N, C-alpha and C positions, 0 to 999 in steps of 0.2 A: 423508584428501585432497580437497579440495575442486575441484571442477570447476563452476565459475559455469555458469551458463545463466539468462535472464532471460524474463520476460514483460512487456510494457508496449503504451502508445500514447505517439504521438508526430504532434502533426497539425498540416498547415499551414493550415487555418479555424479559427480560435479564439476561443472565448467565457471565460465563468469563472461559475463558481459562488461565493455568498457566504458566508463563516460568519461569524455575529453573537447574541452575546450566550449563548452555548453549543450553537449549531449544531455538526454534526459532516458537513461531506459526503466521501462518499467512495467507492468502486467495487467492486461484487462481485467476485470475482476467483477464477478456476481455480489451484490448488496441484497439479501432477504432481511437487512434489515436497515434502517438509516439514520443510527447512530454509533459512530465507529468513539473507542476508547483508545485505539493503540494501533499504530501499523508498525512493523518490524520488517527490516530487510539484512541482510549479510553483507558484508566488505571483506575481501578475502582477505588470509592471513597474513600475510606478508606487509601491506598496509595497515597494520595496529596502531602504529604512532603516526601515522600522516594526517594533518591537520586541515587537510581540505575539507569545507562543510560541505554537506549534502543538504539540498532543499526540495520538501515534497511538492507535489501539485499530485489533484485531483484531478479528470476532466470525464466530459464527457467521451462516449462513444459513439457512431454512425452505427444504421440496420446492420450492419456485417460487422461490427465490432470492432474497426478502426477508430483508432482515438481520436478526438475533436482537438486539437492541444489550445488553439483559439477560444474552446468553449469551458471555461477554466469554472471549478464548481469550487475547491476548493485551492488556494493560495498560501502553501503553508511555510513552518518554519525553515531554518538552513541551520542544520545540528553538525555538532562533530561527534567522533565516538574512539575510544584508543581500545585496544582489548591486549590478547597476552601474546600475540605474534606466532602462535602455534593453531588455533583454532579461530576458526571466522570472526568476522567480529560483529556484534549485535547493534543496527543502527536503530534503534525505536523510538518512535515519536509519538510522546504521551500527551494525549489530550483530557483535562477536566474543566469544566465541562467537557462530556463528551462533541465533537462536531457533527452538525447534523447532514444528510445527505438531502437532498430537494425530492427523492423517491426512493423507491425499491428499483434495482435494475442492472444493469451493466458499466461498468465505469472505468478508466483509467486511469492507474497509480502510476505515478512519474518520479522517479529520483535524479534531479537535475545536478551536474557540475558545473558550479555559480562563475564561467566563463573563465578559469584562471590557473586550472589545476588538471590532476585526471584523476579517478577510482575506478576499480574494479568490483560489481556486484554478483553474489555466488546465484549461478543459476544449474536447472537440471540437464540432465543427458534427456532428450524426450520429455514427452509430455504428460507429467506428472498433476497437472491439477484443469479438469476436462473444462473448468469457467472461462477459462482467455486464454491468453498467449503473452509471450515476452515480446514485448518493441523497445525500438530505441527512435527516439525522434533525432533530428539533423543539428548540427553544431549551431550556435548561435554566437560565434565568439564577437563577432562583428556587427550586431543587429540588437542590440540593446540587452541581451542574455536573457531573452524569451523564449517560451515554448515553441520549438517549428513545428509546421505545420508537415503533414506527409511523412509519416514515421514509417521505418521500415519493421518487418515483423522477422523474427526469430524463429516461428513455428518450426516445430513441433516444442521448441524448448520452452520451461517455463523461468522466471523468476523464483528464485526461495524467497518465501515470504508467509508473513503471518499475518491476519487481520481479527483484532479481537472488538464485538459489537456490543454494544450495549442492551442489551436485550430489555424490550420496554414490558414485558409480560411481569405482573404483579402475583405472587405467588396467593393464595388465599384458603382459607380453612374450612372444611367442609363442616357446614351444619346441618341440622334440619330446620322444618317449616316451626315447630316447636319452640328451638331457641330463638327464631325471629321474632314468634309471639311476645316469648318473656320480654326482649329488647326493648318493645314499643308498648308496652299496656303502662 
């Protein structure tokens, strides 16, 4: 049974981070569960009908919290999203069954521009999420569109994002010792 629990950031003061020629902006985050049901980021409103796909990656991080782009945990899909042109466009990656992280802990989620266009993702102004930081990988246009190492940090800003975990707790009905004895007589 899945009990959804989510983490993320929504901001009243917004800015943006650009992705161009294979860049991958993203956020380090703390996973208190290992099953992810969905991940959402938001694209700036003026790009509501831009057809450029956005590829999802999840990687490990080192002990300082820096993304390890060569340690891929999940090589996700590239999707397109359209919006109304007035509000930021939600870009939602949904998983059924949920994707499974190898363990609880800190990870890096990155949204890569697949090497032939651009997009801008909504960010905060200031540190709205204490569990991570905004990063952006280098350009990879001429190197096979892989995630580039040594990303740049944009601390103290954060990516506006939501991750919905699929909590594995199963609700149980409280019973008495007498109820249990009746079941096994």
